[in-house]
C-alpha positions in Angstrom: 0.0 0.0 0.0 1.2 3.4 -0.9 0.8 6.4 1.5 0.6 9.8 -0.2 1.0 13.0 1.7 -0.8 16.2 0.8 -0.2 19.8 1.9 -3.1 22.0 2.8 -3.7 25.2 0.9 -5.3 26.5 4.0 -3.0 29.2 5.6 -1.0 29.7 2.4 -3.7 31.4 0.2 -1.6 34.6 0.1 1.2 32.7 -1.8 0.6 32.5 -5.6 -0.1 29.0 -6.8 3.1 28.4 -8.8 5.6 29.3 -6.0 3.4 27.6 -3.5 3.5 24.3 -5.5 7.2 24.7 -5.8 7.5 24.9 -2.0 5.2 21.9 -1.6 7.2 19.8 -3.9 10.5 20.8 -2.4 9.3 19.9 1.1 8.5 16.3 -0.1 4.7 16.4 -0.3 2.9 14.4 -3.0 0.1 16.8 -3.6 -2.2 19.6 -2.4 -5.5 19.5 -0.6 -7.6 22.6 -1.6 -11.0 24.0 -2.4 -11.6 24.7 -6.1 -13.3 27.8 -7.3 -16.0 27.8 -10.0 -14.2 30.4 -12.2 -12.5 28.6 -15.1 -9.5 31.0 -15.2 -8.7 30.4 -11.5 -9.1 26.6 -12.0 -6.6 26.8 -14.9 -4.1 28.6 -12.7 -4.4 25.8 -10.1 -4.3 22.9 -12.4 -1.3 24.3 -14.4 0.7 24.8 -11.2 -0.1 21.3 -10.0 0.9 19.7 -13.3 4.1 21.8 -13.6 5.3 20.5 -10.3 3.9 17.0 -10.7 1.6 17.2 -7.7 -1.7 15.3 -7.0 -5.0 17.0 -6.0 -7.4 16.3 -3.2 -10.5 18.5 -3.6 -12.0 20.0 -0.4 -15.5 21.0 0.3 -16.2 23.2 3.3 -18.8 25.7 2.0 -21.8 24.1 3.9 -23.2 27.5 4.9 -26.9 27.3 3.9 -29.3 26.6 6.8 -32.2 25.6 4.5 -31.7 22.0 3.5 -33.0 22.4 -0.1 -30.6 25.3 -0.8 -27.9 23.4 1.0 -28.3 20.3 -1.2 -28.3 22.4 -4.4 -25.0 24.1 -3.3 -23.5 20.8 -2.1 -24.1 19.1 -5.4 -22.7 22.0 -7.4 -19.5 22.1 -5.4 -19.0 18.3 -5.5 -19.5 18.2 -9.2 -17.1 21.1 -9.7 -14.5 19.3 -7.6 -15.0 15.9 -9.3 -14.6 17.5 -12.8 -10.9 17.9 -12.0 -10.5 14.2 -11.3 -8.9 14.5 -7.8 -7.5 11.5 -5.9 -10.6 12.0 -3.7 -12.8 14.8 -2.2 -12.7 15.7 1.4 -16.2 16.9 2.3 -17.3 18.7 5.4 -20.8 17.3 4.9 -24.0 18.4 6.6 -24.7 20.2 9.8 -24.8 19.3 13.4 -28.3 20.7 13.7 -29.7 18.8 10.7 -31.7 15.7 11.5 -30.3 12.3 10.7 -32.6 12.0 7.8 -31.5 15.4 6.4 -27.8 14.4 6.7 -28.6 11.1 5.1 -30.0 12.9 2.1 -26.6 14.6 1.7 -24.7 11.4 2.1 -26.9 9.8 -0.6 -26.3 12.8 -2.9 -22.6 12.4 -2.4 -22.8 8.7 -3.2 -24.6 9.5 -6.4 -21.8 11.9 -7.4 -19.3 9.2 -6.7 -21.2 6.7 -8.8 -21.5 9.2 -11.6 -17.9 10.3 -11.6 -15.8 7.6 -9.9 -14.4 10.1 -7.4 -14.4 8.9 -3.8 -16.0 11.4 -1.4 -14.7 11.1 2.2 -17.0 12.8 4.8 -14.9 14.6 7.4 -15.4 14.2 11.2 -15.6 18.0 11.7 -17.3 20.2 14.3 -20.5 21.8 13.2 -21.0 19.2 10.5 -22.9 15.9 10.3 -20.1 13.8 11.9 -19.3 16.4 14.6 -19.0 14.0 17.5 -18.0 10.3 18.0 -21.3 9.1 19.3 -23.4 10.8 16.6 -21.0 9.7 13.9 -21.2 6.1 15.0 -25.0 6.1 14.6 -24.8 7.8 11.2 -22.1 5.4 10.0 -24.3 2.4 11.0 -27.3 3.9 9.3 -25.3 4.9 6.1 -23.1 1.9 5.4 -21.9 3.1 2.0 -20.1 6.2 3.3 -16.4 6.5 4.0 -14.7 9.2 6.1 -11.8 11.6 6.6 -10.6 10.9 10.1 -9.9 14.1 11.9 -10.4 13.0 15.5 -8.9 16.3 16.8 -12.5 17.7 16.5 -14.0 14.8 18.5 -11.5 15.4 21.3 -12.6 19.1 21.5 -16.3 18.3 21.4 -16.1 15.6 24.0 -13.4 17.3 26.2 -11.4 14.1 26.2 -9.1 11.9 24.3 -12.1 9.6 23.6 -11.2 7.1 26.3 -14.9 6.3 26.9 -15.8 6.0 23.2 -13.5 3.2 22.0 -16.3 1.5 20.1 -17.3 4.6 18.1 -13.6 5.3 17.3 -13.1 1.7 16.1 -16.1 2.0 13.8 -14.7 5.3 12.4 -11.3 3.8 11.9 -12.8 0.9 9.9 -14.4 3.5 7.5 -11.5 5.9 7.2 -9.9 6.3 3.8 -8.2 9.7 4.4 -6.5 11.2 7.5 -6.3 14.8 8.6 -3.2 14.6 10.7 -3.8 17.3 13.2 -3.5 16.8 17.0 -6.3 18.1 19.2 -6.9 18.2 22.9 -9.7 18.4 25.3 -10.2 22.2 24.9 -9.2 22.8 21.3 -9.0 21.0 17.9 -5.3 22.0 17.7 -2.4 21.8 20.1 0.0 24.8 19.9 2.9 22.6 18.7 2.9 18.8 18.6 6.7 18.9 19.1 6.4 20.3 22.6 6.7 17.9 25.6 3.5 19.1 27.2 1.5 17.6 24.2 3.1 14.2 24.0 0.1 12.4 25.5 -2.2 13.9 22.9 0.3 13.2 20.1 0.5 9.5 21.3 -3.3 9.2 21.3 -3.6 10.4 17.7 -0.7 8.3 16.5 -2.4 5.3 17.9 -5.6 6.1 16.0 -3.6 6.7 12.8 -1.7 3.5 13.3 -5.0 1.6 13.5 -6.2 3.3 10.2 -3.0 2.3 8.4 -3.2 -1.3 9.7 -6.9 -1.4 8.8 -6.3 -0.2 5.2 -3.6 -2.8 4.8 -5.9 -5.5 6.0 -8.6 -4.3 3.6 -6.1 -4.7 0.7 -6.2 -1.0 -0.1 -3.6 0.2 -2.6 -3.5 3.8 -1.3 -4.0 5.8 1.9 -3.8 9.6 1.8 -2.7 11.8 4.7 -2.9 15.6 5.0 -1.1 17.2 8.0 -3.6 19.9 8.6 -2.4 22.2 11.3 -4.0 25.5 10.6 -3.2 29.2 10.9 -4.6 31.5 13.5 -7.2 31.3 15.1 -6.7 27.5 14.9 -3.1 28.3 15.8 -3.0 30.0 19.2 -1.8 33.6 19.0 -0.3 36.1 21.4 -2.8 38.7 22.7 -2.8 42.1 21.2 -0.1 41.3 18.5 -2.0 38.3 17.1 1.5 36.7 16.6 1.1 32.9 16.1 2.9 31.0 18.8 4.4 28.5 16.3 5.0 28.2 12.5 2.2 26.4 10.7 4.3 25.4 7.7 7.1 24.0 9.9 4.6 21.9 11.9 2.9 20.4 8.9 6.3 19.5 7.3 7.4 18.0 10.7 4.2 16.0 10.9 4.6 14.7 7.3 8.2 13.6 8.0 7.3 12.0 11.3 4.6 9.9 9.7 6.7 9.1 6.6 9.4 7.6 8.9 6.8 5.9 11.1 5.1 4.1 8.2 8.1 3.3 6.0 8.2 -0.1 7.6 
């Protein structure tokens, strides 16, 4: 099984696409995870830069803003089809809302499955706060009720929502692990979805917990006979990254942390 590492565009939007892709390639990433605009000229800039630097694409959907479910479904489908048209490795989707009913979120899962069936592009639904899979116990029930869906494992959100390292939700985590095809490798803790710096000694317990979950996903994908697993180290900029008061200076460097996390996991999974 190959493991491919993707760099988030999040936090680097101020860097033009070509020099950004040059940085990504030089650092050792295999691709970029990014939203894709609807405007053709902007899409051309992105795809040209990715091709020039021989980088893969994971499309990202996060624009689940509409409260009305009918409007939400229309927007959701348009974004998924726009992403799928570029033939990404997969689409990471922040699907649904925490305040939608299970039936409403199921409608969105079914819509995504139809897009996958029509295009061949896998859609991995992210375990993200404010979305359908916002908490371990809720996600477990939705995964049972929607057996066709696969997920992006970002358990940092679940730590924050539950104010724990999920010690009392092992069954829900195990189910999520079995359905994971993509990892957002960010380390969270009981009070936030992002530790200040995973290299710091005060966060080693949290890092170890996340590494254990990711190890289980890698082992599970191997057992399933998967040919590919994708990982995006997804530490974000401020306000995900803690910042000093008044100056708003980030307490650590987002780029350095994501490169560190990629190299840590590359070395860990080489064997």
